[in-house]
C-alpha positions in Angstrom: 121.4 172.7 -83.6 121.1 169.1 -82.5 121.4 168.2 -78.8 124.3 166.0 -77.7 125.4 164.7 -74.4 128.6 166.2 -73.0 130.2 162.8 -72.7 129.8 162.3 -76.5 131.9 165.4 -77.1 134.9 164.1 -75.2 138.0 162.8 -76.8 137.8 159.0 -76.8 141.4 158.7 -75.6 141.8 161.4 -72.9 138.3 162.7 -72.0 138.9 166.1 -70.4 142.4 167.5 -70.4 143.1 169.6 -67.3 145.9 172.1 -66.9 148.6 173.0 -67.2 149.2 173.9 -63.6 151.9 174.9 -61.2 155.5 174.7 -62.4 154.4 174.2 -66.0 152.9 177.6 -66.6 154.4 180.1 -64.1 154.2 183.8 -64.8 157.9 183.8 -65.1 157.6 181.9 -68.4 155.4 184.5 -70.0 157.0 186.6 -72.8 155.8 189.6 -74.8 153.7 188.7 -77.9 155.9 188.1 -80.9 156.4 186.2 -84.1 157.3 182.9 -82.4 155.0 183.1 -79.4 151.9 181.2 -78.4 148.8 182.5 -76.6 148.0 181.2 -73.2 144.2 180.8 -72.9 143.2 181.6 -69.4 139.7 181.4 -67.8 138.9 185.0 -68.8 138.5 183.7 -72.3 135.6 181.6 -71.1 134.1 184.2 -68.9 134.3 186.9 -71.6 133.3 184.6 -74.4 136.2 186.1 -76.3 139.1 184.1 -77.8 141.2 187.3 -77.9 140.9 188.0 -74.1 144.2 188.0 -72.2 147.8 189.0 -72.9 149.9 186.0 -71.8 152.2 184.3 -74.3 154.9 181.7 -74.1 157.8 181.0 -76.3 158.2 178.0 -78.6 160.4 176.1 -76.2 157.7 176.2 -73.4 155.0 175.6 -76.0 156.7 172.3 -77.1 156.8 171.2 -73.5 153.0 171.9 -73.1 151.9 170.7 -76.6 149.4 168.3 -75.1 147.4 171.3 -73.9 147.2 172.9 -77.3 143.9 174.7 -78.0 142.4 174.2 -81.4 139.4 175.6 -83.2 136.3 173.7 -82.1 137.7 172.8 -78.7 135.5 173.4 -75.6 137.1 175.3 -72.8 135.6 174.6 -69.4 136.3 176.6 -66.2 137.7 174.6 -63.3 138.0 177.4 -60.7 135.9 180.3 -59.5 132.6 179.8 -61.3 132.8 176.1 -62.2 131.4 174.6 -65.4 131.3 177.7 -67.7 131.9 176.7 -71.3 133.3 178.4 -74.4 133.8 176.9 -77.8 136.9 178.1 -79.5 
């Protein structure tokens, strides 16, 4: 594996995308897992190094409002609270 600088991994347009926070992702918006739901990737995914960690889901309406936070294969998740700077590649 070749070495790279972290800055070289960042999106040229937005760098690091933080969030969502506060009113955008309240627990009241979580729904049971279903056919038209989307997984919410919490910090536990990073701490556990497991993309399947967690049980929070949102419906398609909420997902469309939060689309800029979509997590894709190859994305790097970085903790921003608790133990800072832990990384996980999806």
